[in-house]
N, C-alpha and C positions, 0 to 999 in steps of 0.2 A: 475925459482924458481922449488924447488925440489917437485915432485910429490910423494905421498904416495901409496904404492901398496895396494890392495884389502884386504888382511890379516891385514897390519897395521890398515887401516881404520875401520876394523870390530873389532880389539882389542880395539881401542881408543874408539869406540860407545859402546862396551860392559862396559868399565870402566866408561864412562860417565854415564851409567843407573845405575851402581852399587853406584857411588857416589851420584845420586839423591836419590836413596832409602835409603842411610843413613843420608839424611838430616831429622831434627827433624819434625816431623808431616807429613811427607810424606805418611807414611802408613794410619794415620787416615784420611788423604783427599782422599786417594784412596778408602778406605771403605765407605766413606761418598758417593762419586760419583756413587760408585757402588750401594748403597742403593737408591740414588736418580734414577737411571736407572731402578731399579727392581719396585719402587714406580711408574715410568712413564708407564712402562708396564703394572702393575695392573690396573692403571686408564684407559689406552687405551682399556685393554680387557673388563673392566666394561661397558665403554662406548659403545664399540661395542656390547656387550651382550644388553645393555639398548636399542640401535637403533634397534636391531634385535626383541627384546621383544615387543617394541613399534609399530614395524611394522606388527608383528603378531597380536597384539591387535587391531590395526587399521584396519586390513583386516578382522578379526572376526567380529569386530563392523560395518564394512560396509556391510558385508554379511548378518548380523543381521537386519540393517536398510532396506536392500532390501527385506528381508523375511516380515518384518512388515509393509512396505508400502502398500501391497496388489494391485499391479497394475492390472488392468483389460485389457487384451490382446486384448478384441473385441473393445477397444476403439481406437486402432491404425489406423483403417481404415478411420476414422473420422478426425484424425490429419494430419496437414501438416508435411512434412519432416523437422525435427529440423536443425537449421543452425548450424555453427561451435559455439564452446564454446564462442568466444569472439564476435559473431554477434548478433545482435537484434532479438528477437523474442517474439512472443506472448504467454500468458497463461491466461486461462479463469479460473477465481477464483469462486466458487460457495460455497454460504452459505446456509445450509438448516437447517430448525427447524424440524427434522424428529421426529415424535412420535413413540412410542414403535409399533413394529409390522410392521412398514413400510419399504418396500424395497426400493421405489422411493417416493421421496417427491418432492413438488413444490420449486423452487429455491427460497428462501427467498431474496438473495443477488446475484447479478450478476455483475462482474467486469472484463473486458477485461483489462488486464495489458501489456504494452509494456516495455519490459527489454532491456537494452543495457548495458551490461556489460563492453564494451569497454569504453563506455563516463561514465559510473557509474550514468545512468539516468533511471528513471522509471517513466511511465505516466499511471495512473489508469483512465479508463473509466467506470464509472459506467452506467449501463443499467435499469431504473426503471422497477421494476418486473411487471407492468400492462402495459407495451409498446405493442402495437398491431402489431403483425407480423404474417406472414405466415409461419407455422410449416410445414417442409417437410413430405410428406406424410399424413398430418393431415388437420387441418383447419385454419383459420386466428382468433387467439385469443390472449390471454395474454402470453408474452413470458415465463414466469415462468411455464407455462403448460408443456413445452417441457421437462424437468427433469421429470417430474411425468409420462409423456406418455412413455418415452424412456430413461430415466437416462441420465447419462452424455453424452453418445455418441449422442442423439437426441438433447440435449442442445449445444453440441458444433457443430453440423451441423447447428443449427438454428441461433446461433449467428454468424457464419462465413458467412452464406447466408446474414444476415441482415446488417453486417458491411463490408463485402466484404475484410475481413483480414484473413490472414493464422493463424490458431490457431496451435500452436505446442506442447503445454502442457496443462494439466487442473490439478486443485487442487479443491477437494470438501472437505468442512469442516463442521462437525455438530457443532452447536452452543455450545454444552457442551464441545466439544473439545477445542474451542476457550476460554472459562472460564478457563480451566486448564492451558493454557499457559500463560494466564495473572497472574494466581497465582503462578506460577514458578518463574516469574519475580519479584514477590512481589508487582504487581499492576503496573499501568500505569498512568502517569499524564496527564491530557488532560483538555482544556478548555471548559467547559459545558456553551452554550450559553442561555440555557433557564432551569429554575427548571423543574424537571421533579417529576410527582406523578402518577405512571403506574402501577397497580396492574397486570394488564395483562402480561406486558412486563417482570414483575419479577415472572411470574408464581404464582401470589398470595402468595409470600412470604412477608409479610410486613417489614422484615428487609431490603428488598434490592429495595422497590418500590419507595423510595424518594431520589432524587439527587439535592442537591441545585446547583444553578447557581454560575457560577466561576471557578476557577482552582482547579480541584480536583484530588486527588491520588485515583483512582477507583480499587476496589478489582475485581476478576473474575465476581462474582455475579453483582456487580453494574455496571460493564462495560457491562454485557449481557442486562441489563435494558436499558443502554444508547444506545446501537445499535439496540434494537429492537423496542424502542418505537416509535409508530407513533401518540402519543397524542397532536398532533399540529393542527394548523388551515389548514396547506398545506400538513399534513399527510405525505405521503412516501417521497417526495421530501426533507423535512428537515430530515427525517431519514437517507437519503442519505448522506447529508451533515456531520452528525454526525459521521456516518460510515467512510466517508473519514477523518475526522479530527482525528479519533479514530486509523485508520489503520497506518496513518502518525506518531502519537505518538508511536504506538506499534513497528513498525518499527525502530524508532529512539530509543527505548529502547534496542531492540534486538542488534543494530549495535554497541552499547556501552558495551556490556557484554564482560569483559576481562577474567574472571575467566573460565579456560576450563571447570570445574566439573559443573559449572552453565550453561554454554553452553550446555554441553551435557544434562542436565536436560531439557533445552529448545527444543533441537533437539529431544529429546525422547517423550516430550509432543506432539511436532508437529506431529511427525511419527505415534504416537499411535492413532491419531484422525483425519488424513486425508486419503482420497483416491487418488491417483494420478498415473500417468505414468511416471512421474520422477524416475530415479534411484538414488541410494544413491550417486553415483559419480556425476551425474548431479545437484543434490541438493546441494551437498558439494561445487560444482564448482560455483553455482550459489550464495551460501554464501559467499565464498570467493571473487568473482569477485564483490560483492557489498560492501564489507569491505571499511570503509573509505568513503562511500557515504554522500554527504551533503544531510541532510533530506530535504533541500529547493531544491533539484534536483528531488524531487518526486512530479510529479504535479497530481492533481486529478481533473477530470472535468466529467460532467454528459452529456449523449445524451440530445439535447436540444429537448423539445416537450411541448405539451400544454394538459392538463386534457380535455376530452371530453366523452360524453355519447354516445355510438352506441347500438341502439336497446335496450336502457335500462340499458347497461352495462358501467360502468365507465372504461375508457381506458386512457393511455398516447399515443397520437398520435406524432409520431416523425416528427420534421422538418427536411425532407429530404435534402433540399438545405444545411442547415446550419449543419448539420450532418455530409454531405459527404465532405464539407469544413474543419471542424473540424478534420476528421478523416484523410484526405490527409495530413493533418499538422504533426499530430501524426505520420503516416507512414513514413514521411520524417525526422523524429527525430527532428521537430521543436516544439516549445512551442504550446500547443492547444489553448491558450489564447493570449491576446494582438495582435489580428490581427490589428486592427487600427494602433498602435504604431509601428508595423513592416514595415506598407505601408507607412510610413514617416509623417502620420498625426500628427499636433501638437496637444497639450493638455495632460491631466493628465493620467498616467497609469491607466486601470481599477482596477490594484490589490491596488492601493493605496486609492482607493474610498470606502467608507463604507456606506451601503444602509439600511433603514429600509422600508419594504413593509407593506401596509396595505389595506385591502380590503374596500374599500369605498362604492361598489355598493351592496353588500348584495348577491352576486351571488357566489354560490360554486366553489372554485377552481381558482378564479382569481388572488389572490395574487399568489398562487403556480405557475400560467402560468408566471407571471411576473419573479418570481425567478428562472424559468427555462429558462429563455432568459439572465438572468444577470450572474448567477453562471458560465456556461460555458465559458462566455468571461472574467472571471477573476475577477469580482465584488465580495466584500466581504459582504455579507447579513447577517447583526448582528442581526436582529430581523424582524418576520413576525406576522400577526395577522390581526385583524379587527380594522377599524376604529370607532370612538366612534358614529356614525351615518353612516346609508347607504342611503346618499342623494347625493352622488356625480355623476352628469351626465357626467362629464369629467374628465379624468386622469390627476392628477396633480403631476408635479416634483418640489419638494420645497426644497430649498437651503438657508443657512444662509452664505452669502457673499463667495460662492462657485459656482458661476454661470458655470464655465467652467466644474466643475465636473457633475452639473446637465444637462448640455448639453450632456456630454458624455453619461449619463445614457439614457436621451432620443433618442439619436442615436441608442443604442443599442435596446430599447424598440421598436421604431418606431413608437411611439405614445406619446401623452402627451403635457401639456403646462407647461413651465419652469416658476416658479413665487418664488419670494423671501418670506422667513418665515415672516419677520417683527413682530416676537413675538406671531403671530397667532397659530404655530403649536408646540408641543412638541416632539421634538425625539432626540435620542443620536446618532446621525451618521452625516456623510457629507450631505447626501442626503435623504429625505423622499419620498417614492412612495406611492400615494394614487390613487389605481386602481379604475377608475370610469366605468359607464355604456356603455361609449363608446369604451372600450375593445373589439378587434375584437373577435367575437364568444361568447360575453357576453349574449346573448339570449339564450344560451345553459342551460338546466335545471341543 
């Protein structure tokens, strides 16, 4: 077969190109393709500029957040070294009801939170503010005095000594800031276990002192009344349960925010009302790491203890053995509750058992003492109060065809006689606990 020399091939290629250009519509197609290429270049340029502008705006926003967080450098000596971004760490959360002119105030709320970004889990350990502890460099008194005497630094050292756990970060929020965050979210939905009518918790604002029982959408002012109120027979212990329930609901609402502008408003409200050692990068990493977290993976427990009087002063005396066991499980990343179920014991899960607790002895603090044993083990205490008569010499654990659940309650309380109701007791739960005069320490005034 004959081969064409290069000059001939070049001539034929040029002729072929000329023929294509003479075809109908060729020039129109070429112009259209050139227009498409120009449009793609413009779009790519706009996208690149957009990314650059977004990056600059993000950097400016992060810098602004860092400035507004107001970190206290003196706190660093009291904090443990932070682990990697995906490793578990502990944060001390303090809520204060600071009055005008106060620099330091007693911590009204103390929560030690273990955050595990890798597993998307968190455990909130509430410490009753009246817990009797030794405050480093001071005396043995209520734990909430630490923040009043030495600010966040002394509070961090005190809680770390008390629990034996390394605290890497702290967040302190005034209650007025808490109110602002709730309002930015448009309110928070929470189940209110008992009707509240508490002028003191509402700062004597009659518009917000009353909250009916049941599922409610609470505004910031009503939420403040809900988490402040101690107008219950068991006082602070019931308030802790309300705070835990509300915090779970609040975090659930925040994790569902999808609108970036609304999320920015939430972050701004948080940043403007807290003091913390967390940098903006760490804070955003924490928020991003917990995105998509199942709210059921947030466990809330309370340091077990019993109300007692020491030298005429009311304290909560921690149950050291039960506390160490619970905190050991928390530190290992295990559920703080359901100890019996994990050990292989048969019987119902504590979390599936609802309990009503009533004081049948007429001695202050007994119902609260029973609640403080049940709640850390996962039982759901749905009501507390006084019995109709203070005539019970013996603690009773009453059930309606649920003896296994009553036995589970008795095993945790360590006392009490299991009896069937037979229609003699009225209660809306699986088990009724009537605390009698045989309760350990019931002779305490």
